[in-house]
N, C-alpha and C positions, 0 to 999 in steps of 0.2 A: 624570431622564435616562433615555433609552431604552437598553436593554441592547445593548451592542456588543462583539463579540469579533472576534479576527483570527487568521488563519493567515499566518505570515510565513516562508516557506522561502527558503533561499539557492540560487540557480541554479548549483550546482556539480556536479550529477549528477542521476540519475534520482530519482524520488520514492520514498524508503525506506518500507517497510511501517510502521515505527514512527512516522514523520512523518505518513503517511497516516492512521494511527489518531488522532493528535492533531488533524488537520484534521477528521476525522469527528466527534470529540467536540465541537469548537467549533461545527461546523455544526449538529449536533443540538441543542446547548444553545441556540443562537440561534433555531432554528426552533421549539423547544418553548416558549420564552418570548416568541415573536413579536418577537424582537430582530433585530439586523443582523449579518451575517457579512461581514468585510472581508478581502480578499486583499492582502497587501503583499509585495513582493519585496525581500529584504535582499541586495543585490548589491555591497557595498562591498569584497569580496574580489576585486580586479581580476584577479589571476592565475588564479583558479579559476572565477570567474563567467563564463558564456557565454550569449549570446542563445538558442542552440539548446536549452540546458537549461531556460531559462525557458519556452520554447514547449512542451517536453515535459512540464514540471511542470503547466502549465495544461491540457494535453490529458489527462494522467493524472487530474487532479482532476475534469475534466468527465466522463471515462469512468466514474469512480466514482459519478457522479450528483450531484456537489456544484456549487452555483452560489453566487455572491456578489453582495452589494448594491453594493459598491464595489471597485475594483481597477484595476490598470494597463491592462487592456483595456476597462474600463467607465467609468473616471473616477469622480468623486464630489466631494463638498464639501470634502474634505481632501486633494486631490491635490497633488503627485504621489505615486504609490504605489510608486515605486522609490526606494530609499535613495540610489542614485547621482545622482538628480535633486533631492536634498534637502540637498546639502552646505552651501549658504549658510545654511539654517535651523540646522544643527548648529553652524556657526561662530558664530552669534549667541549661542547658549547657552554655548559653551565660553569665549567672551570674558567673559561674565558671571561665570563661575566664577573665571577668572583675575583679574578685577578685584576680586572679593570675597575674594581670597586663599584660595579653596577648592580651587584647582588650581595646578599649577606645571609648569614645563618640566623634563624629565628628559633628560640627555645621556648616560646610561649606554649603553655599547656592548653588543651581544649577548654578547661574551666576558665582560665584567664582570658582567653579570646571571647568566650561567651559573656563574661562580665563586661568587657569592653563594648561588645555589641549592645548590651542592655543599656549601658551608659549613653551611648550614641542615641538610641531610640528615646531614652528619657529626655534628652535635650532636643529632640525633634529634628535630628540630623541623620542623613543616611549612614548606616553602619560602615565603618572603614577601619582598617588597622592603624593604630596610633604611631607605629614606627619605633616602639620602645627598644627593639633589639638592633636598631640601625647602627649605633655607635658603641657596641659592647667592647669592653677591654678584653685582652687575652685572659686576664685573671677571672673576669666574670664568666667567660666562656668555659674555662676549666672548671669553675664551680658548678655550672649547670651540667657539665659532662659527668662530674662526680655524683651528682644527684640522679644520674641515669636518664636525663632528658635527651631525647633524640631530636636533633634540629631539622626543621624544614629549611628551605632556601627561598628567600623572597627577593623579588626584583625591586630595585629602587625606582619609584615613579617620580619623574621630574614634574615640577610645578609649571605646566605648560598647556597649550591648547592642541588637541589632536583633530586634524581635519582630513577628510578624504571625499572623493566624488564617487558616490554609489551609483552603479549603472542602472538601478531601478528607482531608488529613492532620491537621487540627486545629492546635493552637498550635505554632509553630516559633520557636526562639530561636537567634540567632547572636551570637557575640562578635566585634564588628567589628575588634578588635585583631588577630585571627587572619588577617584578610583581607589587610592591608597596603595601601599606596597603589597602586591599580590604574590602568592606562592607559585613558584615555578618548579620546585621539586618537593614532594611530600616527605614527611619524616620517615617513611618506609623506603626512601631512596628512589621512588618511581616519579617520573616527570608528570607534572600537571598538564591538563589539556592545552591551555593556551601556549605553554612553552613547546611541548612536543609537536603541536600542529604547525607552528612557525618553522621549526627546523625541517620537518617533513616536506611542507609545501615549498620551501626554498630549495632544498636539495633535489626534490623531484621536479623542479622547474615548472610548478603549477602557475599558469598565467592568469586564471580566473577562478575565484572562489564564489560559488553560487550556493546560498543557504538561506534558512529562514531568518526573518527579522528579529527573532528572539536571540540571535547571535550578535546583534549590533554592539552590545557592551564588550563582548569578547574581541570584536574587531579592534576596538580602541586599545585594549591591552596588547593585542598582537602587533599592531603598528608600532607601539613603543618598543617592543622586542626587536622587530625588524630593524628599526633605527639603531638600537643599542648594539646589535650584532653586525651592522653594516651590510644587511641583506636587502635585496630588492623585493618589495611586497608585490603580491598579485593585485589585480583589479577585483573589487568586491561588488557583489550584487546580492541584496537581501530581499527575498520575495515575501509576500504576505503569508500569514499562517492559515492552516486548515483548522477550523473550529467546529464544535458541536452545535446542534440547533439552538442551544441556550447561550451561545456565544462564549462558552468557556472552552478550555483546552480539551480536545477530543481525547477521552479516556475510556477505560473499560466500563465505567458506569453508564456510558452511552450505548453500549453494545459492542459489536465487533469493531476492532480498531487496527487490526493487523492484516497484511496481505495474505498471510497463511489462512486466517479465518475466512476471508472472502473466497479463497480458493476452495476451502472445504465446503462452503455454502453453495458452490456450483456456479460462480461467476466466471465469465470468460476473461482471460488476461487482457485481451484487446480492448474490452469494454472498460475495465478498471484503468488501464493505461490512458485511454482516450479521456475518460472522465476526470482523472487527476490532472491531466495536461490542460484541459480546456476550462476547468472549473474557474469561474470568475472572469473569463475572457470574453464571454458573449459569443463564443464560437461553437455552441452546442446545437445549433439549429440544423446542421447537417453533419453526417458522420464522415470522418476522414480516416483513411488508413494510415499506417505508420509512415510510409514514404511521403505522404502529403503533409503530415505533421512535421517531419524533418524539414521539408522544403519551406514550409510557411512559418516555422518556429521563430519567435522573437521574444526577448525577455519581457516585453510589454504584455505578452500573453499570460504572464503570471498574475496579472491583475493589479489594481491600485490599492485595494484594501483587503483585510482578512476575509476569507471565504467560508461559507457554511457547507459542511458535508451533508448532502441530502440523499439518503438511501433510495428514496422513491425515484429520484432523477437517475441514479445509477441503475436501478432496475429497468427503467425505460430504455436507457442506452444499451443495456445488456440484451434486451429484446431485439433491438435493431441489429446488433451484431449476430444474434442467433439467426436472423433472417437473411443477412447479407453474406456471411462467411460460407465457404464451400462445406458441404456436409462432411467431407473427409476431415477437415480441420476441426469441426465441432465434435465429431466422434472421438478424435484423438484426446481431446480435453475431457470428454464426458465418461470415458471408460470406467473410472473408479466409482461411478454412480450406478452401474449395472451389476446384476448378479455375476458372481464369479463364472469364468469360462464362457461368457457370452461372446459369440464370434463377431467379427468386425462387420459382416454383412447384416446381421441381425440388428446390431447397434445402429448402423447407417440407415437401414430401412425404417426402424422405429423412430429415429430422430427426424427423418424426413416427414413422418406422419405427424409428430407432435410439436415440432419446433415453433409453429405459429401460436401455440397454446401455452407455452411455458415462459417464465421469466428467468429461471435459473435451472441448472441441472438437478438441484435438490428436489425438484418436482417430478423427476422421472419415476420414482417409486409410486407416485400417485396414479400414474397411467400404466405402468408396466403390467400389473395383474390383469387389467382390462383387456389388453391386446395380446397377452401371452399365456393366458390360462383359459381352459374351456369354460369354466363357470365363474360367475362373479357374485359378490354379495350385494344386496340391495338394502338401502336404508328404509326405515318405516315411512318416511315422507315419500320416497320414490314408489314404494309398494302401493301406498294410498293413491297416488296419481295414476298408476298403471291399472288400478281397478275401475277407473271411470269408464263408462260405456263406450264413448267415442274413441277413447284411447285403445281399449281392448279390440274394438272393431277394426281399426287400422292395422294393429299388430296381427290379428287373426287373418285378415285378408292377405297381408304380405307373407305370412308363414305358409298359407295354403298355396301361394303362387310360386314358392321357391323351387318346386320340382317341375314347373311347367316348361322349363327350357327357355323362357323369355328373359331378356336382359332387364336389369334393375330399372332403367328409365321407362321401359314399356310397362312394367309392373306398377310403377308409381302413377303413370297416366291412367291406368285401369282403375286403381284405387281412388284416384281423384274423381273419376266419372261416377263411381259407385257411391262415394260418400259426400261429394261436394266440397271436400276439404282440400286445401292447398297450402303451399308455403310452410310456415312453422307448424301450423296445426296438423299438417300431414307428416312432417319429418320428425317433430319433437317426440312423439310417442316411441318411434323406433330407436331414436338416439338413447332415450331413457332406458328402454328395455335392453339394449345392446351394451350400454356402458355404465348405466346407473348414475350418470352425471348429466347436468343440465347444459353443459357447454363442453367444448373440446373440438377435435378435428371435424371437418365437414363429413356429413353422413356418407357421401359416396366414397370418401377415403376410408372410412371405417369399414364399409361393406367390402371394399377391394382388399383390405388388409386382413380381415378376419376370415378363417376357413369357413366354408359354408356349413360344415357340421356344427361348428360352435354357434353360428348365427341361428341355426334351427333349434339347437339345444336351449339357447337363452330365450328365444321367442316362445318356444313350447312351454317353458316353465311359467311364463307370464300368462299364456292363454289357457292352459289346462290345469295348472296347479291350484 
């Protein structure tokens, strides 16, 4: 059977960085092994799932550079690819479990279940369902129905050991008795996660499930269902989690946590893709393109332990990609950070000038006025520096030589002979007068980019105002 993996997000919000990392691992694994990558939308949470979130998820995945062989927007041999459109399929399998006595109706109310949970905690044991509805008589069921209780459906968990070989973590063992009878269909008639995912993965012929290690407990439940339904389970691989610097779950209180947010902040998708792929693998000493990542990908690259998201490291990687990628590629991703109606050539020329000096596209507005407006505003600190005698002398000599017809290199040599200044002491005053900033593109690039009239205007303001 051909290798098939899937990424199955819930459309309840933006694509979280941790989920994006899982999607990337699945995609690379499929492409490395010449397999298939499937996108499935798990949208049975009616209260939180929204069509606009699904659209955003798909856009974020595409922005990262991921494509899929089957999915809700592409179709495929195992459609539909939205769980909300597969409810009849789930019903068929739940009826099989009920008929075989492997599942039962549970009429317990939320308050009753909460009371059970508190009792377990008070005894110092993990909360688990007592199984009180396992052997209800027909009369008891009818009485609950008269009371208006809407039942959930629970799976009967056998008292046994669940074992499987994880492709990343090795041998894993669970004692099923600690799990308790879990819900497979909610009281609103919708399938629970562990039940729906088993049916979907089996029918879609998924061969490998790659996901975060926080799903390990779910895997135990799912393996019990595979066995009860006589379905062949996939191979499982649980990768380490992506954590915040304080080693807690990465959440909004730590700042930006979604792919969409990093896109809005001006990061390149290639940089975020590479960072999420190689984080924890020790493979960030050199920058690899996507084809190299596909060629070299191995599940061991996911790391041995949970990894810390480091924004500064991501910024460094983004800088590397800004320097390595063709300017045409960079301009295509940066266009939303330019003023409206900025033409492609202007964007490309400008990015060629500043790409060595920015970490993200969000810094474009800091440089844009300097190189695209005749006049610039100067801070009090800059004005104070420009008033120094040696500074004003360099600027005045350069201003007076602008109409001499000599090239800039000759002018600099002449000023150097007259003042005895060289290097930074010679160049810095001009940089400051022309840009108002202490750092940025090299001075010769600035002079080549700015119209001579603007150069004269800015220098004149310093010398004569």
